[in-house]
N, C-alpha and C positions, 0 to 999 in steps of 0.2 A: 517472629522476626521483627526487628526494629524498623519503623517507618522511615527512618533516615538512611537505611541501607540502600546502596546503589542498585542492587538487584530488585529490591522491593519497589523502588521508585520507577525503574525501567519496566518491570512487569506490570505496574499499575496502568501505564498508558498503552503499552504494546499488547497487553493481554485483553484489551477490550475487543468485543466482537466486531468484526469487519476491518479492523485496523490493518492487519497483515494482508488481507485481500485487497484493500485499497492500494497499499504500497505495491503489491505485485501487479495490479492493474495499471498503475502508472509506469511500471517497468516494462510491461509486455509490449510487443509490437515495435514498429520502426520509429514512430513519433515519440519524441522526448516529452511532449506536452499533451495534456488531455483536458478537454472542457468538462464541466460538471455533467452536462447531458451525455457525454460519451461514457463517463464513469457510471452514471445511473443506468444507462443502456446495457453496459457490460456486466453490471452487478445487479440484476433485476430484482433479487429478493431483499435488497436493502431499502429502507424507507428514506424518503428525501430528508427528513429531520435527522436521522442518524448519519446519513452521508455528510450532510452539512456540518454536524457536530464533530465527526471524526476528522474531516478536512481541516477544521479550525484547530483541533487538538494537534494534528500532525504538523500544521504550520507553526503553532506555538512551540512545539518541540524541535523545530528546525529540521524536520525530515523532508518537508516539501516547501515549495514557494508558490505563491499565488500572484499571477500577473493579471491586472485588470486593464482592459482596453476600453476606455471611455469614448474613443473616437467613433466607434461603431454603434449602431442601434440595431438590435438591443446590445447592451453592454456585454462584452465577452470576458469571461474569467477563465484563465488557463492555469492548470496545476502541473508542477514539475518536481521531480525528486531533486533534493539538494545533494551535495557531495556526501553528507552524513546519511541521507536516505539511500543513496547508491551503495554506500558501504554496508548499510543494514541489510540490503538485498542479499549480500554475500552470506550474512548470518542465516537468513531465511533459506538460502540454497543449501547451506550446511545442515540445517534442521531437516530439510526435505531428503537429503542424501541419507542421513541417519535413520529417518523414518522409513524410507524404502528398504534399507538394509535390515532393520530390526523390528519394525512394527507393522507396516502397511504393505501388503502385496498388491500393488496397483499397476497392472500392465499398461493402462491408458496413460499413466503419469510416471513413466519409469526413467525419464531423462532428468538430470540434475538442473539443467538450465531452463528456466521458465520464460526466457525472453521470447522464444518463438512458439510458445504454447498456443494451440488453437482451440483448446477446450473452453 
């Protein structure tokens, strides 16, 4: 496959470990924003170095935004899905629906909408 192919370029950043998990974590729950510490707490197996790297990559790809509040001590950083990121969540949901239908028999995770997931 040619490296200039749109699918190749997209798979290059989306296919990295933890990327989709981070996007889903930003989507889950009632709050539209999450701090670094919340993400780290909710994804305990990810290392701080990888979490930081993936957040920077997702911001560069315009799937998330980072808001820095310098008025507080310590400085607070909050992350939020962009419109593009929210639209990508729909693609993830379609992948999940396909996987539940054809590949993974998972009773714990049988609903297509991850927004209210408690797992």
